[in-house]
C-alpha positions as CSV (number, residue, x, y, z in Angstrom):
1,X,0.0,0.0,0.0
2,X,2.8,2.4,0.9
3,X,4.4,1.7,-2.5
4,X,1.2,2.8,-4.3
5,X,1.0,6.0,-2.2
6,X,4.6,6.9,-3.1
7,X,3.9,6.2,-6.7
8,X,0.8,8.4,-6.7
9,X,2.7,11.2,-5.0
10,X,5.5,11.1,-7.7
11,X,2.8,11.2,-10.4
12,X,1.0,14.2,-8.8
13,X,4.3,16.0,-8.2
14,X,5.4,15.5,-11.9
15,X,2.0,16.6,-13.2
16,X,2.0,19.9,-11.1
17,X,5.5,20.7,-12.2
18,X,5.0,19.9,-15.9
19,X,1.8,21.9,-16.0
20,X,3.6,24.9,-14.6
21,X,1.2,25.0,-11.7
22,X,3.8,24.6,-9.0
23,X,5.3,28.1,-8.7
24,X,6.0,28.8,-5.0
25,X,6.3,32.5,-5.5
26,X,2.8,32.4,-7.0
27,X,-0.3,31.5,-4.8
28,X,1.5,32.4,-1.6
29,X,-0.5,32.5,1.6
30,X,1.1,33.5,4.9
31,X,-0.1,32.4,8.3
32,X,1.4,33.6,11.5
33,X,1.5,31.3,14.4
34,X,0.1,32.3,17.8
35,X,3.6,31.7,19.3
36,X,6.1,34.5,18.5
37,X,9.0,32.0,18.2
38,X,7.3,30.0,15.5
39,X,6.6,31.2,11.9
40,X,4.6,29.3,9.3
41,X,4.3,29.9,5.6
42,X,2.1,27.8,3.3
43,X,2.2,27.8,-0.5
44,X,-0.7,26.3,-2.4
45,X,-0.8,25.2,-6.0
46,X,-3.6,23.4,-7.9
47,X,-4.4,22.2,-11.4
48,X,-7.6,21.3,-13.1
49,X,-6.0,19.2,-15.8
50,X,-6.9,15.8,-14.4
51,X,-8.2,14.0,-17.5
52,X,-5.0,11.8,-17.6
53,X,-5.7,10.7,-14.0
54,X,-9.4,9.9,-14.7
55,X,-8.4,8.0,-17.8
56,X,-5.9,6.0,-15.8
57,X,-8.4,5.4,-13.0
58,X,-12.0,5.5,-14.3
59,X,-13.5,5.0,-10.9
60,X,-12.1,8.4,-10.0
61,X,-14.4,10.3,-12.4
62,X,-15.4,12.9,-9.7
63,X,-11.9,14.3,-9.5
64,X,-11.8,17.9,-10.5
65,X,-8.4,18.9,-9.3
66,X,-5.0,17.9,-7.8
67,X,-3.0,20.1,-5.6
68,X,-0.1,20.5,-3.3
69,X,0.4,22.4,-0.1
70,X,3.9,23.2,0.9
71,X,4.3,24.1,4.6
72,X,7.5,25.9,5.8
73,X,7.9,26.1,9.6
74,X,10.6,28.1,11.3
75,X,11.3,27.6,15.0
76,X,14.3,29.5,16.1
77,X,17.1,28.5,13.7
78,X,15.4,25.3,12.5
79,X,13.5,25.4,9.2
80,X,11.3,22.4,8.1
81,X,9.6,22.0,4.8
82,X,6.8,19.5,4.1
83,X,4.8,18.9,0.9
84,X,1.3,17.3,1.0
85,X,-0.5,16.3,-2.1
86,X,-4.3,16.2,-2.5
87,X,-6.8,14.8,-5.0
88,X,-10.0,16.7,-4.8
89,X,-13.5,16.9,-6.3
90,X,-13.4,20.7,-5.7
91,X,-12.7,23.2,-8.6
92,X,-9.1,24.1,-9.1
93,X,-8.6,27.2,-6.9
94,X,-5.6,27.5,-4.5
95,X,-7.6,29.6,-2.0
96,X,-10.3,26.9,-1.8
97,X,-7.7,24.1,-1.5
98,X,-5.9,26.0,1.3
99,X,-9.1,26.7,3.3
100,X,-10.4,23.1,2.8
101,X,-7.2,21.5,3.9
102,X,-7.1,23.8,7.0
103,X,-10.8,23.0,7.8
104,X,-10.2,19.3,7.5
105,X,-7.2,19.3,9.8
106,X,-9.1,21.5,12.3
107,X,-11.8,18.8,12.6
108,X,-9.3,16.0,12.6
109,X,-7.2,17.6,15.3
110,X,-10.2,18.5,17.6
111,X,-11.5,14.9,17.3
112,X,-8.1,13.4,18.1
113,X,-7.6,15.8,21.1
114,X,-11.0,14.8,22.6
115,X,-10.4,11.1,22.1
116,X,-6.9,11.4,23.7
117,X,-8.0,13.5,26.6
118,X,-11.2,11.6,27.4
119,X,-10.0,8.1,26.6
120,X,-6.2,8.3,26.8
121,X,-6.1,7.0,23.2
122,X,-2.5,7.7,22.6
123,X,-1.5,5.8,25.8
124,X,-3.7,2.7,24.9
125,X,-1.7,-0.5,24.9
126,X,-4.1,-2.5,22.8
127,X,-2.2,-3.4,19.7
128,X,-3.1,-7.0,18.6
129,X,-5.4,-8.2,15.9
130,X,-8.6,-6.2,15.2
131,X,-8.8,-4.9,18.8
132,X,-7.4,-1.4,18.0
133,X,-10.0,-0.8,15.3
134,X,-12.8,-2.2,17.6
135,X,-11.8,0.0,20.5
136,X,-11.6,3.1,18.2
137,X,-15.2,2.3,17.1
138,X,-16.4,2.0,20.7
139,X,-14.7,5.3,21.7
140,X,-16.2,7.1,18.8
141,X,-19.7,5.8,19.6
142,X,-19.2,6.8,23.3
143,X,-18.1,10.3,22.1
144,X,-21.1,10.6,19.8
145,X,-23.4,9.6,22.7
146,X,-21.8,12.1,25.1
147,X,-22.1,14.9,22.5
148,X,-25.8,14.1,22.0
149,X,-26.5,15.6,25.5
150,X,-27.2,19.1,24.2
151,X,-28.6,20.4,27.5
152,X,-25.3,19.9,29.4
153,X,-22.7,22.6,29.6
154,X,-20.0,20.2,30.7
155,X,-17.1,19.0,28.5
156,X,-17.3,15.8,26.5
157,X,-14.7,14.3,28.8
158,X,-16.9,15.1,31.9
159,X,-20.0,13.7,30.2
160,X,-18.1,10.4,29.4
161,X,-17.1,10.1,33.1
162,X,-20.7,10.8,34.1
163,X,-21.9,8.0,31.7
164,X,-19.4,5.6,33.4
165,X,-20.5,6.6,36.9
166,X,-24.2,6.9,36.5
167,X,-26.4,4.3,34.9
168,X,-29.3,6.7,35.0
169,X,-27.4,9.3,33.0
170,X,-26.3,6.6,30.5
171,X,-29.8,5.3,30.1
172,X,-31.1,8.9,29.6
173,X,-28.6,9.4,26.8
174,X,-29.2,6.0,25.2
175,X,-33.1,6.1,25.2
176,X,-34.2,9.7,25.7
177,X,-31.8,11.9,23.8
178,X,-31.3,12.8,20.1
179,X,-28.9,9.8,19.9
180,X,-31.9,7.5,20.4
181,X,-33.8,9.2,17.6
182,X,-31.1,8.4,15.0
183,X,-32.3,5.8,12.5
184,X,-28.8,5.5,10.9
185,X,-25.4,5.5,12.5
186,X,-22.4,5.9,10.3
187,X,-19.0,5.5,11.8
188,X,-15.9,5.2,9.7
189,X,-13.4,2.7,11.0
190,X,-9.9,2.8,9.5
């Protein structure tokens, strides 16, 4: 699987460079970090010429653009550069690509933070077989259940503790909240 990912990255990089879409001086967006000692710069490039990719992979017929985000981070004297490549169904616009990527990572980071704080997911020692995926599924269901309590002003971590301590609270969430009204549950397990 890793070999295929590396191959796709090479193809995308070559396509962006050959199309003349990857010009770091063009499409430059600057972001300042909250910390004074850290500076971040992001360059975005995107192309809408994806017909060759759709021809090679007919199942990918919804693809409208491919892009790259180059992140340059300076902390003190240390400068690190990272390039991330994206295949998207959005129109080829570097500003849209940049905001979509930032929105995706904001959601991803907030979910990971809650799972780590509430469940200690990073410290979990379960590593054999399907157990890690099963536990991730159970944690996400518990988090969804805790978030279904719209009347509570407490944090998700506090609600999860309350569910563990009080059967009444757990039953209330399971059978009397918006969670109980859901006819479909969709959870993505990696």
